[in-house]
VEXDREN-936206 format. One record per residue (C-alpha): x, y, z; residue in three letters; chain. Coordinates in steps of 0.5 Angstrom, whole numbers. Each point is the difference from the previous one (the first is absolute). Example, Ala and Ser with C-alpha at 12.3 -4.5 7.8 and 13.67 -1.06 7.14 Angstrom:
BEGIN
+-------+-------+-------+------+-------+
|     x |     y |     z | rest | kette |
+-------+-------+-------+------+-------+
|    25 |    -9 |    16 |  Ala |     A |
|     2 |     7 |    -2 |  Ser |     A |
+-------+-------+-------+------+-------+
//
This chain:
BEGIN
+-------+-------+-------+------+-------+
|     x |     y |     z | rest | kette |
+-------+-------+-------+------+-------+
|     0 |     0 |     0 |  Met |     A |
|     3 |     7 |    -1 |  Gly |     A |
|     0 |     5 |     4 |  Asn |     A |
|    -4 |     6 |     0 |  Cys |     A |
|     5 |     4 |     3 |  Phe |     A |
|     4 |     0 |    -5 |  Gly |     A |
|    -5 |     2 |    -4 |  Thr |     A |
|     0 |     7 |    -3 |  Leu |     A |
|    -6 |     4 |     2 |  Lys |     A |
|    -2 |     6 |    -4 |  Lys |     A |
|    -2 |     6 |     3 |  Ser |     A |
|    -7 |     3 |    -1 |  Thr |     A |
|     2 |     6 |    -4 |  Ser |     A |
|     2 |    -7 |    -5 |  Asp |     A |
|    -7 |    -4 |     0 |  Ile |     A |
|    -5 |     6 |     1 |  Ala |     A |
|    -2 |     6 |    -4 |  Pro |     A |
|     4 |     6 |     3 |  Ser |     A |
|    -6 |     4 |     3 |  Asp |     A |
|    -4 |    -7 |     2 |  Tyr |     A |
|     2 |    -4 |     6 |  Ile |     A |
|    -4 |    -5 |     4 |  Lys |     A |
|    -6 |     3 |    -5 |  Gly |     A |
|     1 |     7 |     3 |  Ser |     A |
|     2 |     6 |    -4 |  Pro |     A |
|     7 |     3 |     2 |  Ile |     A |
|    -1 |     7 |     3 |  Val |     A |
|     8 |     4 |     1 |  Arg |     A |
|     0 |     6 |     5 |  Leu |     A |
|     6 |     4 |     0 |  Tyr |     A |
|     1 |     5 |     6 |  Gly |     A |
|     2 |     2 |     7 |  Ser |     A |
|    -2 |    -5 |     4 |  Pro |     A |
|    -1 |     6 |     6 |  Thr |     A |
|    -4 |     4 |    -6 |  Cys |     A |
|    -7 |     2 |     2 |  Ile |     A |
|    -3 |    -2 |    -7 |  Leu |     A |
|     4 |    -6 |    -1 |  Thr |     A |
|    -4 |    -3 |     6 |  Ser |     A |
|    -6 |     3 |    -2 |  His |     A |
|     0 |    -4 |    -7 |  Ile |     A |
|     4 |    -6 |     3 |  Arg |     A |
|    -7 |    -1 |     5 |  Phe |     A |
|    -4 |     1 |    -6 |  Ala |     A |
|     3 |    -5 |    -5 |  Leu |     A |
|    -1 |    -4 |     6 |  Leu |     A |
|    -8 |    -1 |    -1 |  Tyr |     A |
|     1 |    -2 |    -7 |  Lys |     A |
|     2 |    -6 |    -4 |  Pro |     A |
|     7 |     1 |    -1 |  Val |     A |
|     7 |    -3 |     2 |  Ser |     A |
|     4 |     6 |     3 |  Leu |     A |
|     7 |     1 |    -1 |  His |     A |
|     2 |     6 |     5 |  Phe |     A |
|     7 |     3 |    -3 |  Ile |     A |
|     2 |     5 |     5 |  Pro |     A |
|     3 |     5 |    -3 |  Ser |     A |
|     2 |     8 |     2 |  Glu |     A |
|     1 |     2 |    -6 |  Thr |     A |
|    -4 |    -4 |    -5 |  Pro |     A |
|     4 |     0 |    -7 |  Asn |     A |
|    -6 |     2 |    -4 |  Phe |     A |
|     0 |     7 |     0 |  Gly |     A |
|    -4 |     1 |     6 |  Ser |     A |
|     0 |     3 |     7 |  Glu |     A |
|    -6 |    -4 |     1 |  Thr |     A |
|    -2 |    -8 |     1 |  Pro |     A |
|     0 |    -4 |    -7 |  Val |     A |
|    -5 |    -5 |    -1 |  Leu |     A |
|     3 |    -5 |    -6 |  Gln |     A |
|    -5 |    -4 |    -3 |  Phe |     A |
|     1 |    -4 |    -7 |  Gly |     A |
|     3 |     5 |    -4 |  Ser |     A |
|    -4 |     6 |     3 |  Asp |     A |
|     5 |     5 |     5 |  Thr |     A |
|    -4 |     4 |     4 |  Val |     A |
|     1 |     6 |     5 |  Ser |     A |
|    -4 |     6 |     3 |  Gly |     A |
|    -4 |     1 |     5 |  Ser |     A |
|    -4 |    -4 |     5 |  Arg |     A |
|    -6 |     1 |    -5 |  Glu |     A |
|     4 |    -2 |    -6 |  Thr |     A |
|     3 |    -6 |     3 |  Leu |     A |
|    -7 |    -3 |     4 |  Leu |     A |
|    -3 |     2 |    -7 |  Arg |     A |
|     4 |    -4 |    -4 |  Tyr |     A |
|    -1 |    -6 |     4 |  Ile |     A |
|    -7 |     0 |     1 |  Asp |     A |
|     1 |     1 |    -8 |  Ser |     A |
|     3 |    -6 |     0 |  Lys |     A |
|    -3 |    -4 |     5 |  Phe |     A |
|    -6 |     2 |     1 |  Pro |     A |
|    -3 |    -4 |     6 |  Asn |     A |
|    -1 |     2 |     5 |  Pro |     A |
|     0 |     7 |    -1 |  Pro |     A |
|     5 |     5 |     3 |  Leu |     A |
|    -3 |     6 |    -1 |  Met |     A |
|    -7 |     3 |     0 |  Ser |     A |
|    -3 |     4 |    -6 |  Asn |     A |
|     0 |     7 |     4 |  Gly |     A |
|     6 |     2 |     3 |  Ser |     A |
|     4 |    -2 |     6 |  Arg |     A |
|    -5 |     2 |     6 |  Tyr |     A |
|    -4 |     7 |     0 |  Asp |     A |
|     4 |     5 |     1 |  Glu |     A |
|    -5 |     3 |     5 |  Thr |     A |
|     0 |    -5 |     4 |  Thr |     A |
|     4 |     1 |     6 |  Pro |     A |
|     6 |    -5 |     0 |  Leu |     A |
|    -2 |    -3 |     8 |  Val |     A |
|    -7 |    -1 |    -3 |  Val |     A |
|     3 |    -4 |    -7 |  Ser |     A |
|     4 |    -4 |     6 |  Ala |     A |
|    -6 |    -2 |     5 |  Ala |     A |
|    -4 |    -1 |    -6 |  Ile |     A |
|     5 |    -6 |    -2 |  Leu |     A |
|     2 |    -2 |     6 |  Gln |     A |
|    -9 |    -2 |     1 |  His |     A |
|     0 |    -4 |    -6 |  Arg |     A |
|     6 |    -3 |     2 |  Ser |     A |
|    -2 |    -2 |     6 |  Met |     A |
|    -8 |    -2 |    -2 |  Ile |     A |
|     3 |    -5 |    -5 |  Trp |     A |
|     5 |    -3 |     5 |  His |     A |
|    -7 |     0 |     5 |  Val |     A |
|    -4 |    -4 |    -5 |  Glu |     A |
|     5 |    -5 |    -1 |  Arg |     A |
|     1 |    -1 |     7 |  Leu |     A |
|    -8 |    -1 |     0 |  Val |     A |
|     1 |    -5 |    -6 |  Arg |     A |
|     5 |    -5 |     3 |  Trp |     A |
|    -3 |     1 |     7 |  Ala |     A |
|    -7 |    -3 |    -3 |  Glu |     A |
|     5 |    -5 |    -3 |  Asp |     A |
|     2 |    -2 |     7 |  Leu |     A |
|    -7 |     0 |     3 |  Ala |     A |
|    -3 |    -5 |    -6 |  Thr |     A |
|     6 |    -5 |     1 |  Arg |     A |
|     0 |     0 |     7 |  Gly |     A |
|     7 |    -2 |     1 |  Gly |     A |
|    -3 |    -7 |    -2 |  Arg |     A |
|     4 |     1 |    -8 |  Thr |     A |
|     5 |     3 |    -2 |  Met |     A |
|     0 |     6 |    -5 |  Gly |     A |
|     6 |     2 |    -5 |  Asp |     A |
|     6 |    -5 |     1 |  Pro |     A |
|     4 |     6 |     0 |  Val |     A |
|    -3 |     3 |     7 |  Met |     A |
|     2 |    -7 |     4 |  Gly |     A |
|    -4 |    -3 |     5 |  Ser |     A |
|    -6 |     3 |     3 |  Pro |     A |
|     4 |     3 |     6 |  Arg |     A |
|     5 |     3 |    -5 |  Met |     A |
|    -5 |     3 |    -4 |  Glu |     A |
|    -2 |     3 |     6 |  Val |     A |
|     6 |     3 |     2 |  Arg |     A |
|     1 |     4 |    -7 |  Lys |     A |
|    -8 |     2 |     0 |  Phe |     A |
|     3 |     3 |     7 |  Gly |     A |
|     6 |     3 |    -3 |  Arg |     A |
|    -3 |     3 |    -6 |  Ser |     A |
|    -5 |     3 |     4 |  Tyr |     A |
|     5 |     4 |     5 |  Ser |     A |
|     3 |     3 |    -6 |  Gln |     A |
|    -7 |     3 |    -1 |  Leu |     A |
|    -1 |     2 |     7 |  Leu |     A |
|     7 |     4 |    -1 |  Glu |     A |
|    -2 |     3 |    -6 |  Val |     A |
|    -7 |     2 |     3 |  Met |     A |
|     2 |     2 |     7 |  Leu |     A |
|     5 |     5 |    -4 |  Glu |     A |
|    -4 |     3 |    -5 |  His |     A |
|    -5 |     2 |     6 |  Ala |     A |
|     5 |     2 |     4 |  Gln |     A |
|     3 |     4 |    -7 |  Met |     A |
|    -7 |     3 |     0 |  Glu |     A |
|    -1 |     3 |     7 |  Glu |     A |
|     7 |     2 |     1 |  Lys |     A |
|     0 |     3 |    -7 |  Val |     A |
|    -6 |     1 |    -4 |  Val |     A |
|    -5 |     1 |     5 |  Phe |     A |
|     4 |     6 |     3 |  Pro |     A |
|     0 |     4 |    -6 |  Ile |     A |
|    -7 |    -1 |    -1 |  Met |     A |
|    -2 |     2 |     8 |  Glu |     A |
|     4 |     6 |    -2 |  Met |     A |
|    -5 |     2 |    -5 |  Ala |     A |
|    -6 |    -2 |     4 |  Asp |     A |
|     0 |    -2 |     6 |  Arg |     A |
|    -3 |    -7 |     0 |  Gly |     A |
|     0 |    -2 |    -6 |  Leu |     A |
|     3 |    -7 |     1 |  Ser |     A |
|    -3 |    -2 |     6 |  Lys |     A |
|    -4 |    -5 |    -3 |  Gly |     A |
|     6 |    -4 |    -3 |  Ala |     A |
|     4 |     0 |     6 |  Asn |     A |
|    -6 |    -3 |     4 |  Glu |     A |
|    -1 |    -5 |    -5 |  Glu |     A |
|     8 |    -2 |     0 |  His |     A |
|    -2 |    -1 |     8 |  Ala |     A |
|    -5 |    -4 |    -2 |  Arg |     A |
|     3 |    -5 |    -4 |  Asp |     A |
|     6 |    -1 |     3 |  Leu |     A |
|    -3 |    -5 |     5 |  Pro |     A |
|    -2 |    -4 |    -5 |  Ile |     A |
|     7 |     0 |    -4 |  Met |     A |
|     3 |    -2 |     7 |  Asn |     A |
|    -5 |    -5 |     1 |  Gly |     A |
|     1 |    -3 |    -7 |  Ile |     A |
|     8 |    -1 |     2 |  Lys |     A |
|    -2 |    -3 |     6 |  Glu |     A |
|    -5 |    -5 |    -3 |  Asp |     A |
|     6 |    -1 |    -5 |  Ile |     A |
|     4 |    -3 |     6 |  Lys |     A |
|    -5 |    -5 |     4 |  Ser |     A |
|    -1 |    -3 |    -7 |  Ile |     A |
|     7 |    -1 |     0 |  Gly |     A |
|     0 |    -4 |     5 |  Val |     A |
|    -7 |    -4 |     0 |  Leu |     A |
|     0 |    -7 |    -3 |  Asp |     A |
|    -1 |     0 |    -7 |  Ser |     A |
|    -7 |    -3 |    -3 |  Gly |     A |
|    -3 |     1 |     7 |  Ser |     A |
|    -6 |     2 |     2 |  Pro |     A |
|     3 |     6 |     4 |  Val |     A |
|     5 |     2 |    -6 |  Tyr |     A |
|    -7 |    -1 |    -5 |  Gln |     A |
|    -4 |     6 |     4 |  Glu |     A |
|     7 |     4 |     1 |  Ala |     A |
|     1 |     0 |    -7 |  Leu |     A |
|    -7 |     2 |    -1 |  Ser |     A |
|     0 |     6 |     5 |  Asn |     A |
|     7 |     2 |    -4 |  Leu |     A |
|    -4 |     0 |    -6 |  Ser |     A |
|    -5 |     5 |     3 |  Thr |     A |
|     4 |     5 |     3 |  Arg |     A |
|     4 |     1 |    -6 |  Leu |     A |
|    -6 |     1 |    -4 |  Lys |     A |
|    -2 |     5 |     4 |  Thr |     A |
|     6 |     4 |     0 |  Leu |     A |
|     0 |    -1 |    -7 |  Gln |     A |
|    -7 |     4 |     0 |  Glu |     A |
|     2 |     5 |     5 |  His |     A |
|     7 |     1 |    -4 |  Cys |     A |
|    -5 |     2 |    -7 |  Lys |     A |
|    -4 |     4 |     4 |  Glu |     A |
|     6 |     4 |     3 |  His |     A |
|     4 |     1 |    -6 |  Phe |     A |
|    -7 |     2 |    -4 |  Gln |     A |
|    -1 |     4 |     5 |  Gly |     A |
|     7 |     4 |     0 |  Glu |     A |
|     0 |     0 |    -8 |  Glu |     A |
|    -7 |     3 |     0 |  Arg |     A |
|     0 |     5 |     5 |  Asn |     A |
|     6 |     1 |     3 |  Leu |     A |
|     6 |     0 |    -4 |  Leu |     A |
|    -3 |     4 |    -5 |  Pro |     A |
|     0 |     6 |     5 |  Leu |     A |
|     8 |     0 |     0 |  Met |     A |
|     0 |     3 |    -7 |  Glu |     A |
|    -4 |     6 |     4 |  Ala |     A |
|     7 |     1 |     5 |  Thr |     A |
|     3 |     3 |    -7 |  Glu |     A |
|     7 |    -3 |     2 |  Leu |     A |
|     5 |     2 |    -4 |  Ser |     A |
|     4 |    -6 |    -4 |  Arg |     A |
|     6 |     1 |     5 |  Glu |     A |
|    -4 |    -1 |     5 |  Gln |     A |
|    -4 |    -5 |    -3 |  Gln |     A |
|     7 |    -4 |    -1 |  Glu |     A |
|     1 |     1 |     7 |  Arg |     A |
|    -6 |    -3 |     3 |  Val |     A |
|     1 |    -6 |    -4 |  Leu |     A |
|     8 |     0 |     2 |  Glu |     A |
|    -4 |    -1 |     7 |  Gln |     A |
|    -4 |    -5 |    -2 |  Cys |     A |
|     5 |    -4 |    -2 |  Leu |     A |
|     3 |     2 |     7 |  Asp |     A |
|    -6 |    -3 |     4 |  Ala |     A |
|     0 |    -7 |    -5 |  Met |     A |
|     7 |    -2 |     0 |  Gln |     A |
|    -2 |    -7 |     1 |  Gly |     A |
|    -5 |     0 |    -6 |  Thr |     A |
|     6 |     3 |    -4 |  His |     A |
|     5 |    -4 |     2 |  Ser |     A |
|     0 |    -8 |     1 |  His |     A |
|    -8 |     0 |    -2 |  Leu |     A |
|     0 |     5 |    -7 |  Phe |     A |
|     1 |    -7 |    -4 |  Cys |     A |
|    -6 |    -2 |     4 |  Phe |     A |
|    -4 |     6 |    -1 |  Phe |     A |
|     1 |     1 |    -6 |  Leu |     A |
|    -2 |    -7 |    -2 |  Glu |     A |
|    -7 |     3 |     2 |  Gly |     A |
|     0 |     5 |    -6 |  Leu |     A |
|    -1 |    -1 |    -7 |  Arg |     A |
|     6 |     1 |    -4 |  Pro |     A |
|    -2 |     7 |    -3 |  Arg |     A |
|    -1 |     2 |     7 |  Asp |     A |
|     6 |    -2 |     3 |  Ala |     A |
|     4 |     4 |    -5 |  Leu |     A |
|    -5 |     5 |     2 |  Gln |     A |
|     2 |     0 |     8 |  Tyr |     A |
|     7 |     0 |    -2 |  Leu |     A |
|     0 |     6 |    -4 |  Asp |     A |
|    -2 |     3 |     6 |  Leu |     A |
|     4 |    -2 |     4 |  Ile |     A |
|     6 |     3 |    -5 |  Thr |     A |
|    -3 |     6 |     2 |  Arg |     A |
|     3 |     0 |     6 |  Cys |     A |
|     7 |     4 |     1 |  Ser |     A |
|     3 |    -4 |     4 |  Asp |     A |
|     4 |    -4 |    -6 |  Arg |     A |
|     3 |    -5 |     4 |  Glu |     A |
|    -6 |    -2 |     3 |  Arg |     A |
|    -4 |    -1 |    -6 |  Val |     A |
|     6 |    -5 |    -3 |  Thr |     A |
|     0 |    -4 |     7 |  Ser |     A |
|    -7 |    -1 |    -2 |  Ile |     A |
|     1 |    -1 |    -7 |  Leu |     A |
|     5 |    -5 |     2 |  His |     A |
|    -4 |    -4 |     4 |  Val |     A |
|    -4 |    -3 |    -6 |  Ile |     A |
|     5 |    -1 |    -6 |  Val |     A |
|     6 |    -2 |     4 |  Glu |     A |
+-------+-------+-------+------+-------+
//
């Protein structure tokens, strides 16, 4: 028998078209690893069915100071919009850009950020509601997806996911209470009273769910007590889901639009946005990938666009580094 290790192995480029490997077209991106625009485009390409080859280069050798994309015979550079428009034209799904502008320029930055945060949190709550319903239906008697492991292992994973969501939700509430609501109160005392009361109302429910998950983790899988606990968990999560939707819709309809009437300058808005990042450090560091998972691609890119409005470039670079490295 021959020795297979002695056989000359062809490189992938020798046996496949240069722009297609494993069925995915190759897109090459040249740019500085510390460049905010480069990181933005790297993140955008993660949503597309492509094989991204990032070539770190402080000065791309294409006569351009901005990041450069290569696909097939095309070489493209330019602004964020130019690069994203090109990517969408070649790989339409999922779309990265909306038909209109990036965001309504009259909407205060912090309002745009808060609304996108609402969308992410609602997505994660709905996901956990569906997951809890599935757990309750199976009652610990049967396994679900093998990737989740045993029923007890799955409950632990469920608990980790809920803990991540809980941290984001608590930081969001603190951000509103420390940054957004005081601005509203300065303009008209009492405006944020109802929203503050709803924060206090939901905190016991949120903490109660966390304790329920801990209790389920030590019960015997499949026992009547275990099944009842899963059913109660599912019910509590549905209550939280209803409260979140009601609260977020109320804020977006009645409270947040009034931020425009405070007439903050663009510079003031950017400072307020930075204060929001200060209040939500976990969300914008170790939880940032989790947070972005709850947004559609175009919404995620809009959120990144808002972050890049901050004057602290080191902070922006650090946040973007989390999602592309």
